[in-house]
C-alpha positions in Angstrom: 87.2 6.0 -66.7 84.6 3.3 -67.0 83.0 4.3 -63.7 82.5 7.8 -65.1 80.9 6.5 -68.3 78.7 4.1 -66.4 77.6 6.9 -64.1 76.9 9.2 -67.0 74.9 6.5 -68.7 72.8 6.0 -65.5 72.2 9.8 -65.3 71.1 10.0 -68.9 68.8 6.9 -68.7 67.3 8.3 -65.5 66.6 11.7 -67.1 65.0 10.0 -70.1 62.8 7.8 -67.8 61.6 10.9 -65.9 60.8 12.7 -69.2 58.8 9.6 -70.4 56.9 9.6 -67.1 56.0 13.2 -67.7 54.9 12.4 -71.3 57.8 14.4 -72.7 59.8 13.1 -75.6 63.4 14.3 -76.2 63.7 16.2 -79.5 66.3 14.9 -81.9 67.9 17.0 -84.7 67.7 15.3 -88.1 68.4 16.5 -91.6 64.8 17.5 -92.3 64.2 19.3 -89.0 63.6 18.3 -85.4 62.1 14.9 -84.7 60.0 14.5 -81.5 58.9 10.9 -81.4 57.4 10.4 -84.8 56.4 14.0 -85.4 58.7 16.2 -87.4 59.1 20.0 -86.8 60.1 21.7 -90.0 61.3 25.3 -89.8 60.5 27.7 -92.6 61.8 31.2 -91.9 60.2 32.4 -88.7 57.4 29.8 -88.6 57.4 26.0 -88.0 55.2 23.2 -89.4 54.4 19.9 -87.9 54.4 16.8 -90.1 53.5 13.2 -89.3 53.8 10.4 -91.9 54.1 13.0 -94.8 50.9 14.7 -93.6 51.0 18.3 -92.4 49.3 18.4 -89.0 49.8 22.1 -88.1 51.3 24.8 -90.2 52.7 28.3 -89.4 53.4 27.9 -85.7 55.0 31.1 -84.5 56.5 30.3 -81.1 59.2 27.6 -80.6 57.8 26.6 -77.2 54.4 26.0 -78.8 55.9 23.9 -81.7 57.8 21.7 -79.3 54.9 21.2 -76.9 52.5 20.5 -79.8 55.0 17.9 -81.2 55.2 16.3 -77.8 51.4 16.2 -77.4 50.9 14.7 -80.8 53.7 12.2 -80.4 52.0 10.9 -77.2 48.3 11.4 -78.0 48.2 11.9 -81.8 45.3 14.4 -81.5 43.8 16.3 -78.6 41.7 19.2 -77.8 44.6 20.7 -75.8 46.8 20.7 -78.9 44.1 22.4 -81.0 43.7 25.1 -78.3 47.4 25.7 -78.0 47.6 26.0 -81.8 44.7 28.4 -81.9 46.3 30.6 -79.2 49.6 30.5 -81.1 47.8 31.7 -84.2 46.2 34.5 -82.2 49.7 35.6 -81.0 50.9 35.6 -84.6 48.1 37.7 -85.8 48.6 40.3 -83.1 52.4 40.3 -83.6 52.1 40.8 -87.4 49.5 43.6 -86.8 51.8 45.4 -84.4 54.8 45.2 -86.8 52.6 46.5 -89.6 51.4 49.4 -87.4 54.9 50.2 -86.3 56.1 50.4 -89.9 53.2 52.7 -90.8 54.0 54.8 -87.7 57.6 55.3 -88.9 56.4 56.2 -92.3 54.0 58.8 -90.8 56.8 60.3 -88.7 59.0 60.5 -91.8 56.2 62.3 -93.7 55.7 64.6 -90.7 52.0 63.6 -90.4 52.1 63.7 -86.6 48.3 63.3 -86.0 48.3 60.1 -88.0 51.5 59.0 -86.2 49.9 59.5 -82.8 46.9 57.4 -83.8 49.1 54.7 -85.2 51.3 54.7 -82.1 48.2 54.1 -79.9 47.1 51.2 -82.2 50.6 49.8 -82.2 50.8 49.8 -78.4 47.4 48.0 -78.2 48.5 45.4 -80.7 51.9 44.9 -79.0 50.3 44.5 -75.6 47.8 42.0 -76.9 50.6 40.1 -78.7 52.6 40.0 -75.4 49.6 38.8 -73.5 48.9 36.0 -76.1 52.6 35.0 -76.0 52.5 34.7 -72.2 49.4 32.5 -72.4 50.9 30.3 -75.0 54.1 29.9 -73.0 52.2 29.1 -69.8 50.2 26.4 -71.7 53.4 25.1 -73.3 55.1 24.7 -70.0 52.4 22.5 -68.4 
């Protein structure tokens, strides 16, 4: 049994070393949220906030992948242009997503009111917003995986 535990410990330490070499820090679940190095990810509904030493660094992050990547970037570098760019793109995704959901609700309301001309216009706008949101999401996920 000790051989298995020693081997498991070697595998874990090897994996942690590889993550450190890639500038990735393992997230740890704590009572307040998720701790990545010394950066805390706090979840509030569907958005996340990043906090460092009781200072809010980034608020209202929409995608989990972006929140984890930003926390890793900040834990390693503290501030970077790449982190600001990733945050800006995540905010763009959030705007398009919320816009698409609002348009979808208005579309449903128009269908219920039998205002088909308005419904057609809203559906076209919804499709455009949805496609832009998906495009922004793909960009954020690509940047977060680097």
